N, CA, C and O atoms as a printed pandas DataFrame, in Angstrom:
     atom_number atom_name residue_name chain_id  residue_number  x_coord  y_coord  z_coord
0              1         N          MET        A               1    0.837   -1.166    0.000
1              2        CA          MET        A               1    0.000    0.000    0.000
2              3         C          MET        A               1    0.893    1.244    0.000
3              4         O          MET        A               1    1.917    1.297    0.682
4              5         N          VAL        A               2    0.479    2.232   -0.777
5              6        CA          VAL        A               2    1.198    3.508   -0.825
6              7         C          VAL        A               2    0.172    4.609   -0.607
7              8         O          VAL        A               2   -0.822    4.695   -1.328
8              9         N          TYR        A               3    0.420    5.456    0.399
9             10        CA          TYR        A               3   -0.516    6.526    0.748
10            11         C          TYR        A               3    0.013    7.863    0.255
11            12         O          TYR        A               3    1.172    8.209    0.484
12            13         N          TYR        A               4   -0.853    8.614   -0.427
13            14        CA          TYR        A               4   -0.527    9.969   -0.872
14            15         C          TYR        A               4   -1.455   10.930   -0.136
15            16         O          TYR        A               4   -2.583   11.146   -0.578
16            17         N          PRO        A               5   -1.001   11.522    0.997
17            18        CA          PRO        A               5   -1.874   12.374    1.812
18            19         C          PRO        A               5   -2.391   13.612    1.086
19            20         O          PRO        A               5   -3.511   14.052    1.341
20            21         N          GLU        A               6   -1.589   14.178    0.184
21            22        CA          GLU        A               6   -2.036   15.389   -0.520
22            23         C          GLU        A               6   -3.193   15.104   -1.473
23            24         O          GLU        A               6   -3.953   16.008   -1.822
24            25         N          ALA        A               7   -3.325   13.850   -1.892
25            26        CA          ALA        A               7   -4.412   13.462   -2.806
26            27         C          ALA        A               7   -5.507   12.670   -2.092
27            28         O          ALA        A               7   -6.525   12.340   -2.699
28            29         N          ASN        A               8   -5.305   12.360   -0.798
29            30        CA          ASN        A               8   -6.237   11.531   -0.033
30            31         C          ASN        A               8   -6.485   10.194   -0.713
31            32         O          ASN        A               8   -7.622    9.727   -0.784
32            33         N          LYS        A               9   -5.411    9.576   -1.215
33            34        CA          LYS        A               9   -5.539    8.307   -1.924
34            35         C          LYS        A               9   -4.560    7.275   -1.386
35            36         O          LYS        A               9   -3.445    7.600   -0.977
36            37         N          VAL        A              10   -5.004    6.027   -1.397
37            38        CA          VAL        A              10   -4.166    4.886   -1.033
38            39         C          VAL        A              10   -4.166    3.947   -2.228
39            40         O          VAL        A              10   -5.222    3.488   -2.662
40            41         N          TYR        A              11   -2.984    3.663   -2.759
41            42        CA          TYR        A              11   -2.852    2.736   -3.878
42            43         C          TYR        A              11   -2.449    1.382   -3.328
43            44         O          TYR        A              11   -1.511    1.283   -2.537
44            45         N          VAL        A              12   -3.155    0.332   -3.744
45            46        CA          VAL        A              12   -2.892   -1.015   -3.271
46            47         C          VAL        A              12   -2.334   -1.827   -4.435
47            48         O          VAL        A              12   -2.930   -1.900   -5.509
48            49         N          TYR        A              13   -1.170   -2.436   -4.190
49            50        CA          TYR        A              13   -0.500   -3.235   -5.216
50            51         C          TYR        A              13   -0.619   -4.714   -4.879
51            52         O          TYR        A              13   -0.544   -5.083   -3.707
52            53         N          PRO        A              14   -0.804   -5.573   -5.887
53            54        CA          PRO        A              14   -0.977   -6.995   -5.631
54            55         C          PRO        A              14    0.246   -7.635   -4.997
55            56         O          PRO        A              14    0.102   -8.506   -4.139
56            57         N          ASN        A              15    1.440   -7.231   -5.390
57            58        CA          ASN        A              15    2.670   -7.762   -4.825
58            59         C          ASN        A              15    3.728   -6.670   -4.864
59            60         O          ASN        A              15    4.500   -6.595   -5.820
60            61         N          PRO        A              16    3.777   -5.819   -3.835
61            62        CA          PRO        A              16    4.683   -4.664   -3.863
62            63         C          PRO        A              16    6.159   -5.028   -3.885
63            64         O          PRO        A              16    6.987   -4.192   -4.246
64            65         N          LEU        A              17    6.513   -6.260   -3.507
65            66        CA          LEU        A              17    7.925   -6.645   -3.497
66            67         C          LEU        A              17    8.417   -7.050   -4.874
67            68         O          LEU        A              17    9.620   -7.208   -5.084
68            69         N          LEU        A              18    7.487   -7.219   -5.820
69            70        CA          LEU        A              18    7.867   -7.607   -7.181
70            71         C          LEU        A              18    7.465   -6.536   -8.177
71            72         O          LEU        A              18    6.508   -6.715   -8.931
72            73         N          GLY        A              19    8.176   -5.444   -8.186
73            74        CA          GLY        A              19    7.938   -4.443   -9.211
74            75         C          GLY        A              19    7.303   -3.157   -8.739
75            76         O          GLY        A              19    7.461   -2.126   -9.392
76            77         N          GLY        A              20    6.594   -3.179   -7.635
77            78        CA          GLY        A              20    5.980   -1.964   -7.097
78            79         C          GLY        A              20    5.120   -1.257   -8.121
79            80         O          GLY        A              20    4.367   -1.909   -8.844
80            81         N          PRO        A              21    5.215    0.076   -8.201
81            82        CA          PRO        A              21    4.376    0.853   -9.116
82            83         C          PRO        A              21    4.529    0.475  -10.584
83            84         O          PRO        A              21    3.623    0.711  -11.383
84            85         N          VAL        A              22    5.659   -0.106  -10.941
85            86        CA          VAL        A              22    5.863   -0.478  -12.340
86            87         C          VAL        A              22    4.904   -1.595  -12.750
87            88         O          VAL        A              22    4.456   -1.641  -13.896
88            89         N          SER        A              23    4.589   -2.500  -11.811
89            90        CA          SER        A              23    3.719   -3.633  -12.132
90            91         C          SER        A              23    2.248   -3.247  -12.198
91            92         O          SER        A              23    1.428   -4.049  -12.645
92            93         N          GLY        A              24    1.896   -2.055  -11.771
93            94        CA          GLY        A              24    0.513   -1.595  -11.814
94            95         C          GLY        A              24   -0.223   -1.911  -10.532
95            96         O          GLY        A              24   -0.008   -2.960   -9.924
96            97         N          CYS        A              25   -1.083   -1.011  -10.125
97            98        CA          CYS        A              25   -1.807   -1.231   -8.877
98            99         C          CYS        A              25   -3.067   -2.048   -9.117
99           100         O          CYS        A              25   -3.575   -2.117  -10.236
100          101         N          ALA        A              26   -3.558   -2.658   -8.062
101          102        CA          ALA        A              26   -4.773   -3.461   -8.130
102          103         C          ALA        A              26   -5.996   -2.549   -8.022
103          104         O          ALA        A              26   -6.932   -2.651   -8.815
104          105         N          TYR        A              27   -5.974   -1.656   -7.026
105          106        CA          TYR        A              27   -7.072   -0.705   -6.860
106          107         C          TYR        A              27   -6.598    0.481   -6.038
107          108         O          TYR        A              27   -5.532    0.449   -5.424
108          109         N          VAL        A              28   -7.412    1.528   -6.041
109          110        CA          VAL        A              28   -7.097    2.756   -5.311
110          111         C          VAL        A              28   -8.274    3.093   -4.398
111          112         O          VAL        A              28   -9.435    3.003   -4.798
112          113         N          LEU        A              29   -7.951    3.482   -3.164
113          114        CA          LEU        A              29   -8.956    3.927   -2.204
114          115         C          LEU        A              29   -8.873    5.443   -2.114
115          116         O          LEU        A              29   -7.786    5.999   -1.959
116          117         N          THR        A              30  -10.013    6.114   -2.211
117          118        CA          THR        A              30  -10.074    7.566   -2.090
118          119         C          THR        A              30  -10.844    7.901   -0.827
119          120         O          THR        A              30  -11.966    7.437   -0.627
120          121         N          VAL        A              31  -10.226    8.718    0.031
121          122        CA          VAL        A              31  -10.845    9.128    1.289
122          123         C          VAL        A              31  -11.400   10.531    1.100
123          124         O          VAL        A              31  -10.667   11.450    0.734
124          125         N          ASN        A              32  -12.689   10.696    1.349
125          126        CA          ASN        A              32  -13.336   11.994    1.152
126          127         C          ASN        A              32  -13.427   12.768    2.461
127          128         O          ASN        A              32  -14.516   13.006    2.982
128          129         N          GLY        A              33  -12.276   13.155    2.981
129          130        CA          GLY        A              33  -12.221   13.970    4.194
130          131         C          GLY        A              33  -12.337   13.154    5.467
131          132         O          GLY        A              33  -12.693   11.976    5.441
132          133         N          ARG        A              34  -12.029   13.805    6.586
133          134        CA          ARG        A              34  -12.075   13.162    7.889
134          135         C          ARG        A              34  -13.499   12.718    8.212
135          136         O          ARG        A              34  -14.427   13.526    8.186
136          137         N          GLY        A              35  -13.665   11.458    8.510
137          138        CA          GLY        A              35  -14.988   10.932    8.827
138          139         C          GLY        A              35  -15.868   10.737    7.602
139          140         O          GLY        A              35  -17.038   10.376    7.727
140          141         N          GLY        A              36  -15.311   10.974    6.417
141          142        CA          GLY        A              36  -16.084   10.868    5.177
142          143         C          GLY        A              36  -16.096    9.454    4.628
143          144         O          GLY        A              36  -15.669    8.507    5.288
144          145         N          THR        A              37  -16.580    9.335    3.441
145          146        CA          THR        A              37  -16.687    8.027    2.797
146          147         C          THR        A              37  -15.356    7.614    2.175
147          148         O          THR        A              37  -14.500    8.447    1.877
148          149         N          VAL        A              38  -15.211    6.320    1.992
149          150        CA          VAL        A              38  -14.047    5.757    1.319
150          151         C          VAL        A              38  -14.563    5.019    0.091
151          152         O          VAL        A              38  -15.427    4.149    0.199
152          153         N          THR        A              39  -14.032    5.368   -1.071
153          154        CA          THR        A              39  -14.457    4.694   -2.299
154          155         C          THR        A              39  -13.299    3.879   -2.851
155          156         O          THR        A              39  -12.135    4.267   -2.746
156          157         N          ARG        A              40  -13.645    2.734   -3.444
157          158        CA          ARG        A              40  -12.639    1.856   -4.026
158          159         C          ARG        A              40  -12.871    1.788   -5.537
159          160         O          ARG        A              40  -13.987    1.557   -6.003
160          161         N          GLU        A              41  -11.792    1.995   -6.281
161          162        CA          GLU        A              41  -11.864    1.936   -7.740
162          163         C          GLU        A              41  -10.761    1.030   -8.265
163          164         O          GLU        A              41   -9.667    0.992   -7.702
164          165         N          GLN        A              42  -11.037    0.309   -9.327
165          166        CA          GLN        A              42  -10.018   -0.461  -10.001
166          167         C          GLN        A              42   -9.046    0.488  -10.677
167          168         O          GLN        A              42   -9.452    1.527  -11.197
168          169         N          CYS        A              43   -7.776    0.143  -10.675
169          170        CA          CYS        A              43   -6.789    0.977  -11.371
170          171         C          CYS        A              43   -6.920    0.784  -12.867
171          172         O          CYS        A              43   -7.293   -0.285  -13.349
172          173         N          LYS        A              44   -6.610    1.824  -13.574
173          174        CA          LYS        A              44   -6.620    1.751  -15.028
174          175         C          LYS        A              44   -5.335    1.066  -15.484
175          176         O          LYS        A              44   -4.275    1.311  -14.908
176          177         N          PRO        A              45   -5.404    0.222  -16.493
177          178        CA          PRO        A              45   -4.198   -0.456  -16.974
178          179         C          PRO        A              45   -3.149    0.532  -17.471
179          180         O          PRO        A              45   -3.477    1.541  -18.095
180          181         N          ALA        A              46   -1.881    0.229  -17.185
181          182        CA          ALA        A              46   -0.784    1.069  -17.659
182          183         C          ALA        A              46   -0.639    0.923  -19.163
183          184         O          ALA        A              46   -0.836   -0.162  -19.710
184          185         N          ARG        A              47   -0.299    2.002  -19.823
185          186        CA          ARG        A              47   -0.142    1.958  -21.283
186          187         C          ARG        A              47    1.276    2.109  -21.670
187          188         O          ARG        A              47    1.597    2.096  -22.859
């Protein structure tokens, strides 16, 4: 998992020890403020 506080996003990788961001993330969690909702989206395939 990689957290970007300025974007309120957490990127989840299927196997971070094998390639990290280069291998593409599985999904991203977006936090909508303190006490807000959390949404989960599939990552878009890398091109």
